[in-house]
C-alpha positions in Angstrom: 24.4 211.5 239.6 28.0 210.7 239.1 27.0 206.9 238.5 24.6 207.8 235.7 27.0 210.1 234.1 29.6 207.7 234.1 27.1 205.3 232.7 26.6 206.9 229.6 29.9 207.6 229.4 30.7 204.0 229.0 27.7 203.4 226.7 29.2 206.5 224.5 32.2 204.7 224.4 31.0 201.6 223.6 29.2 202.6 220.6 31.8 204.9 219.0 34.5 201.4 219.5 31.6 199.5 217.8 31.3 201.6 215.0 35.2 202.2 214.5 35.5 198.4 214.8 32.7 197.7 211.9 35.1 200.7 209.9 38.3 198.9 210.5 36.6 195.6 209.6 35.7 197.2 205.9 38.8 198.6 204.9 41.5 196.6 206.6 42.8 193.4 206.0 44.1 190.8 208.1 46.8 192.8 209.5 44.5 194.7 211.6 43.4 191.7 213.9 46.0 192.1 216.3 45.4 195.8 216.6 41.4 195.3 216.8 42.4 192.8 219.7 44.3 195.3 221.7 41.4 197.7 221.0 39.0 195.6 223.0 41.3 195.0 225.4 41.7 198.9 225.9 37.9 199.0 226.0 37.3 196.4 228.7 39.9 198.3 230.7 38.4 201.4 230.4 35.1 200.4 231.7 36.8 199.0 234.3 38.0 202.2 235.2 35.1 203.9 235.2 34.2 203.2 238.9 38.0 204.1 239.8 37.8 207.4 238.5 40.9 207.2 236.3 39.0 206.4 233.1 40.4 210.1 231.9 43.9 209.3 232.3 43.8 205.7 231.1 42.0 207.0 227.8 44.9 209.6 227.4 48.0 207.2 227.6 46.8 203.6 226.1 44.8 205.3 223.1 47.9 207.0 222.1 49.6 203.6 222.1 47.0 201.8 219.9 46.6 204.8 217.7 50.1 204.7 216.9 50.0 200.8 216.7 47.0 200.7 214.4 48.6 203.5 212.2 52.1 201.4 211.8 49.7 198.7 210.8 47.9 200.8 208.3 51.3 201.8 206.7 52.3 198.4 206.4 48.9 197.3 204.8 49.2 200.3 202.4 53.0 199.3 201.1 51.6 196.1 200.3 48.7 196.7 198.4 50.9 199.3 196.5 53.4 196.5 195.9 50.3 194.3 194.6 48.7 196.7 192.5 52.1 197.3 190.9 52.2 193.8 190.1 49.1 193.2 188.8 49.3 196.2 186.7 52.2 195.1 185.2 50.6 191.3 184.4 47.8 193.4 182.8 50.0 195.0 180.5 52.3 191.7 179.7 48.9 190.0 178.8 47.7 192.5 176.8 50.3 192.9 174.8 50.4 189.0 174.3 46.8 188.9 173.4 47.6 192.6 170.5 50.6 190.4 169.2 48.4 187.4 168.6 45.5 189.1 167.2 47.5 191.4 165.2 49.3 188.1 163.0 46.1 186.0 162.5 45.2 185.8 158.7 41.8 187.5 159.2 40.7 190.8 159.9 39.6 191.9 163.3 37.8 195.3 164.5 36.8 196.0 167.7 34.1 198.9 168.0 32.7 200.8 171.0 28.9 201.4 171.8 29.1 204.5 169.3 30.6 202.5 166.5 34.0 204.1 167.1 37.1 201.9 166.4 38.9 200.8 169.0 40.9 198.5 167.7 42.3 196.6 164.4 44.8 194.6 163.1 46.7 194.7 160.1 44.5 192.1 158.2 41.7 194.0 158.6 43.7 197.5 157.2 44.8 195.1 154.2 40.7 194.5 153.4 39.5 197.9 153.7 42.4 200.3 153.0 40.7 203.5 154.8 41.8 201.7 158.2 45.6 202.0 157.5 45.5 205.6 158.2 42.7 206.0 160.7 43.0 206.8 164.5 41.2 205.6 167.3 37.7 207.1 168.0 37.2 207.0 164.1 33.7 206.5 163.1 33.8 202.8 161.6 31.0 203.3 158.9 32.7 206.3 157.5 35.6 204.3 156.8 33.9 201.3 154.8 32.8 201.2 150.7 28.9 202.1 150.7 28.5 198.6 149.8 29.6 197.2 153.0 27.9 199.8 155.0 24.3 199.8 153.1 24.5 195.8 154.4 26.2 195.9 157.9 24.8 199.3 159.4 21.3 197.8 159.9 22.8 194.6 162.1 25.2 196.9 164.0 22.4 199.3 165.0 19.8 196.4 166.0 22.6 195.2 168.1 23.0 199.0 169.7 19.3 199.0 170.0 18.9 195.6 171.9 22.0 196.3 173.8 23.5 193.2 172.7 20.4 190.7 173.1 19.5 189.8 169.7 19.4 186.6 167.6 22.1 187.1 165.8 24.9 188.5 168.3 26.9 185.8 166.7 26.3 186.4 162.9 27.9 185.6 159.6 27.2 188.2 156.7 28.7 187.9 153.1 29.4 190.5 151.4 30.7 191.6 148.0 32.5 194.7 147.3 33.0 196.1 143.9 32.1 193.0 142.2 35.3 191.9 142.4 36.1 191.1 146.4 33.8 188.7 148.3 34.0 189.2 152.3 32.9 186.9 154.9 31.9 189.1 158.4 31.0 187.7 161.9 29.4 190.2 163.9 29.8 189.4 167.6 28.3 191.4 170.8 31.2 192.0 173.6 29.0 191.8 176.6 30.5 192.5 180.3 31.2 189.1 181.9 28.8 190.1 185.6 26.2 192.3 184.4 26.0 191.0 180.6 25.8 194.7 179.6 26.5 195.4 175.9 30.3 197.3 176.1 31.1 196.8 172.2 31.0 195.1 168.9 33.6 192.5 167.5 33.8 192.1 163.7 36.2 188.9 161.9 36.6 189.7 158.7 37.6 187.1 155.9 38.2 187.5 152.5 36.9 184.4 150.5 37.4 186.0 147.1 39.6 183.3 145.9 37.4 180.5 147.7 34.7 181.5 145.7 36.7 181.4 142.4 38.2 178.1 143.6 34.7 176.9 144.4 33.2 178.0 141.1 36.3 176.4 139.1 35.6 173.3 140.7 32.0 173.1 139.7 33.1 174.0 136.4 35.7 171.3 136.4 33.2 168.9 137.9 30.8 170.0 134.7 33.4 169.6 132.3 34.5 166.2 133.2 31.3 165.1 133.6 30.1 165.9 130.0 33.9 164.5 128.9 33.0 161.4 130.4 29.7 160.8 129.8 30.0 161.5 125.9 33.0 159.2 124.9 31.3 156.5 127.6 27.5 156.8 125.7 29.7 156.5 122.3 31.6 153.5 123.4 28.3 151.6 124.7 26.2 152.7 121.5 28.7 151.2 119.2 29.6 148.3 121.2 25.6 147.8 121.6 25.0 147.9 117.5 27.8 145.7 117.2 26.3 142.9 119.2 22.7 143.3 118.1 23.5 143.7 114.5 26.3 141.8 113.6 24.9 139.7 111.2 23.6 142.5 109.5 26.8 144.6 109.5 29.0 144.8 106.9 32.7 143.9 107.7 33.6 147.5 106.9 31.0 149.0 109.3 32.1 146.5 111.9 35.8 147.6 111.7 34.6 151.3 111.8 32.2 150.8 114.8 35.6 149.1 116.6 37.8 152.2 115.6 35.4 154.7 116.7 34.9 152.8 120.4 38.6 152.7 120.3 39.3 156.5 119.8 36.7 157.0 122.8 38.5 154.8 125.1 41.8 156.5 124.3 39.9 159.7 125.0 38.9 158.6 128.0 42.6 157.2 129.1 43.9 160.6 128.5 41.2 162.5 130.8 41.8 160.2 133.5 45.7 160.9 133.2 45.4 164.5 133.1 43.7 164.3 136.3 46.1 162.0 138.1 49.2 163.6 136.7 48.2 166.9 137.9 47.7 165.5 141.2 50.6 163.8 141.1 52.5 167.1 140.6 50.9 168.8 143.1 51.5 166.2 145.9 55.3 165.8 147.2 56.4 164.7 143.8 60.1 163.2 144.0 62.1 162.1 141.0 65.8 161.7 139.8 67.4 164.2 137.5 69.0 162.2 134.4 70.9 163.2 131.5 68.7 164.1 128.4 69.9 164.4 124.5 67.0 166.8 123.2 68.2 165.9 120.0 66.4 162.7 120.6 63.6 163.4 122.6 61.9 166.6 120.4 61.6 164.3 117.1 60.3 161.6 118.7 57.5 163.8 120.5 57.0 165.8 117.0 56.6 162.1 114.9 53.7 161.4 117.4 51.5 164.4 116.6 52.7 164.2 113.0 49.9 162.2 112.0 47.1 164.5 113.6 48.7 167.5 112.3 48.7 165.9 108.6 44.9 165.0 109.0 44.3 168.6 110.4 46.3 169.9 107.5 48.8 171.8 109.6 52.4 172.0 109.1 54.4 170.6 111.8 58.3 170.8 112.1 61.3 171.0 114.5 64.7 173.2 114.7 67.2 172.1 116.8 70.2 174.3 117.1 73.5 172.7 116.6 75.1 174.0 119.9 72.7 172.7 122.1 73.9 169.7 124.3 72.5 167.8 127.1 70.2 169.0 130.2 69.6 167.6 133.3 66.0 167.0 133.8 63.1 164.2 134.5 62.4 162.5 131.2 58.7 161.7 131.1 58.1 165.5 132.6 60.1 166.7 129.6 58.2 164.6 127.5 54.7 165.8 128.3 55.8 169.3 128.7 56.3 168.8 124.8 53.6 166.9 124.2 50.8 169.0 126.1 52.5 172.1 124.3 52.4 170.8 120.9 48.5 169.2 121.5 47.1 172.5 122.9 48.9 174.5 119.5 47.2 171.8 117.1 44.0 172.4 119.3 44.0 175.9 118.3 45.6 176.2 115.2 43.4 176.6 111.5 43.8 174.2 108.9 46.9 175.1 106.8 48.6 176.7 109.8 52.1 176.4 111.1 53.6 175.0 114.2 57.2 175.0 114.9 59.2 173.7 118.2 62.7 175.5 118.0 65.1 174.6 120.3 68.4 176.7 121.0 70.7 178.1 123.3 70.6 181.7 125.1 73.1 183.5 127.3 72.0 184.7 131.0 74.4 187.3 133.0 75.3 186.1 136.5 74.6 188.4 139.3 77.1 187.5 141.4 79.9 187.1 138.6 80.8 188.3 135.7 81.1 185.6 133.2 77.7 184.5 131.5 76.0 180.8 132.0 74.4 179.2 128.7 70.8 177.9 128.9 68.5 176.1 126.4 65.4 177.7 125.7 62.4 175.6 124.3 60.0 177.5 122.0 56.4 176.5 120.8 55.3 178.9 118.1 51.8 178.6 116.3 49.4 180.4 114.0 46.6 179.6 115.9 43.8 182.0 116.9 45.8 183.6 119.6 44.5 184.3 123.4 43.2 187.5 124.6 45.0 189.9 127.0 42.6 189.1 129.7 43.4 185.6 129.6 47.0 186.0 129.7 47.1 185.6 134.0 44.6 183.0 134.2 45.7 180.8 131.1 47.9 178.5 134.0 45.3 178.0 136.6 43.8 174.7 136.9 40.3 174.1 135.0 40.8 176.8 133.1 39.3 176.4 129.0 39.5 179.1 126.6 37.7 176.5 124.3 34.1 178.1 125.7 35.6 181.5 124.2 36.6 180.1 120.6 34.1 177.3 120.3 36.6 174.6 119.4 37.3 171.1 120.8 36.3 171.0 124.6 39.1 169.6 127.3 39.7 169.2 131.0 41.7 172.7 131.0 44.4 171.0 132.6 47.0 170.9 130.2 48.7 174.1 130.6 48.5 173.9 134.6 50.4 170.4 134.0 52.9 172.5 131.8 53.6 175.2 134.4 54.0 172.4 137.4 56.7 170.2 135.7 58.6 173.5 134.4 58.4 174.6 137.9 60.0 171.2 139.1 62.6 172.1 137.0 63.4 175.5 139.0 61.7 177.6 136.0 58.6 179.3 134.8 56.9 179.2 131.5 56.1 182.6 129.4 54.3 183.7 127.0 53.2 185.8 124.2 50.1 186.1 122.0 48.1 188.1 119.7 44.5 187.6 118.6 44.0 186.0 115.5 47.8 185.5 114.5 49.2 183.2 116.9 51.0 182.6 120.7 54.4 181.4 121.6 54.7 179.3 125.0 58.9 178.9 126.3 60.9 178.1 128.9 64.8 178.0 129.8 66.6 175.2 131.3 70.6 174.8 132.3 72.7 173.9 129.8 75.4 171.3 130.6 79.2 172.6 129.7 80.9 170.6 127.1 84.1 168.7 128.9 87.1 168.7 127.0 
């Protein structure tokens, strides 16, 4: 019976040892390998001692030794895990901070929602697009923060993503919304899925305000239409009159031939002006480089006015200029200043009715310097006309490219580049154009340039 009893004791010991080894293999690292070896040595020796009836004493002594060693190894391993966990958490915090900083400075709005469409994160650009986001807190319902126009179009798509748990045809979708007929938004919807389980964990929204882009595209389309019309008309006229001269040269009188040639010449000049406007604007908006030169306005202004005097007389418009005697030389780009005066006078002539008046004034003004008590003289160039005037609504867009007020007043057509060119040139001289206008009374455009001091 003692032999059978000892056999069962050994069997129980082996079973318990195997279970304990499996447990240690699961929860321990490589640091337990040495202790596991010690344990199996102990197990083999304990089985050998069964026959010597010294098992109980041996277990008592050596099990204590093994347990102490195992506890020391566990303590060391625990310290290693705590150190590793601390470093890992610090690294995650740093990476999270980098990601949030990157997202916060991008121009597009970014909003992250959870599965209940609650706000988890948004950047500054998103709060500028949707003002209500600026004061909201994490966990706020996103649908309650956006305008009704956005909610009606956005909510069905978000709900479908939630219903399908992210598995839908438009989990990366583009949505173009119009808000209050003023803003146009481009929204990209992305389902955020878990990397391993592919389960829906949230929804990301990237919001772009493309209002300016839409306006620019419309302006470009309008410009292309205007230029096409401007090119087609003179080309058709030139071709028609030249073909008439060629086909009927024997039957036409000399007077008719001269008249047809003059019309063709005028249409050619019209084409030249159109092409020059486009090229001038392109050159000014690129990296312009020029040399400032000494300009005498007493010489430049009369020449420009004389150029348009014939056209003004034909239209029965009184064109005159007035230069203050105190005006002296200025530093400027000669060709560009001449172009500014030409564009402004030409624009006034186009909108001034018969028997109207246009006056070009050049006079000095004084401006206080903020850093010093003395004053500095400037020369102001101002063009006043008795034209149709400009509506207050158009004040803020009159200098934009391709804007043509001729459509509103039904006068001569143009490219809509004249005042935009003026604005660019004046800015090249570190100044800016100002204006005042009243409908049916007239308009006034002016800009200031530094006046060179006279030397004794």
